[in-house]
C-alpha positions, 0 to 999 in steps of 0.5 A, a space after each residue: 540515518 536511513 531517512 537521511 539517505 533516503 532523502 539523499 536519493 530523492 534528491 539525487 534522482 529528482 523524486 519529491 514526496 507531496 503530502 504527509 503521514 496521517 495523524 491516525 493510529 490505523 489505516 490502509 494505504 493502497 499503492 497504484 499504479 503498481 507496474 514495476 519491481 522498482 515501485 518497491 524502492 520507490 515506496 520504501 524511500 517514500 514510506 522512510 521520508 514521510 515517516 510511515 510505518 507500514 506493514 504488508 502481508 506474506 504467506 506464513 509459510 515464508 515465515 518458517 524459513 530461517 532467516 527469511 522470516 526474521 527478515 520479513 518481520 524486520 521489514 513489516 511483514 505480517 503472516 497470514 494464512 492463504 489456504 482456500 478454507 480461510 478468509 484473508 479480510 477476516 484475518 486482517 481485520 481481526 489484525 486491525 482490531 487486536 492492535 492499537 495502531 496498524 497500517 498496512 500497504 496493499 497494491 489493489 491491482 494485485 500484480 504488476 500487470 495491467 488489470 481492468 478490474 481492482 481486487 477489492 478486499 482492501 475495501 472490505 477490510 477498510 469497511 469491516 474494520 472501521 479504518 480509512 483508505 489512504 491513497 498514495 500514487 507513484 507518478 513516475 511522469 512528475 517523480 513525485 509520490 503523492 500521499 492523499 488525505 484518508 478516505 472512509 468507505 462508503 455504502 457503495 463499494 462500486 462507487 468508492 472503487 470508481 472514485 479511487 480509480 478515477 484519482 489514479 487514472 491521471 497518475 504515470 506508472 513506470 510502465 504507462 501501459 499498464 496502469 489505471 485505465 
């Protein structure tokens, strides 16, 4: 029912999804450019249309709040410890290693503002958990969500990140001036 509603909304607003859900039990989705809160709704629609069950990270303290914690879990939230004495990459690698199936969505920019350099935790998680990265682009200029083929990490983090950033440089975000340059 929700998928049908999202397909209808995409049609009404002139959006489409190109590409498909990878036929893999585990992977990391990176989404860019992330320039607006509207990206959340574009992503929820695309996720539903492509039948991708994806999680996201949230501070463990949020899950202790009545109703909020229930809601966060219901929409794919995974509790992580963000205190300074913990390693977030190791926590997520442990989650990947403890589950038969797991997909997580991360915005490598880490903010809706322009950043010159991406956060690279997603790359370390992929490398250490031996899972691929699936690039997803929200192109507002073309009103299209692109889902790319899985990409496995190589030996050079810098080279991999540059390859991914190069892909996103041609993608127009909701606020193009904040996109990948």
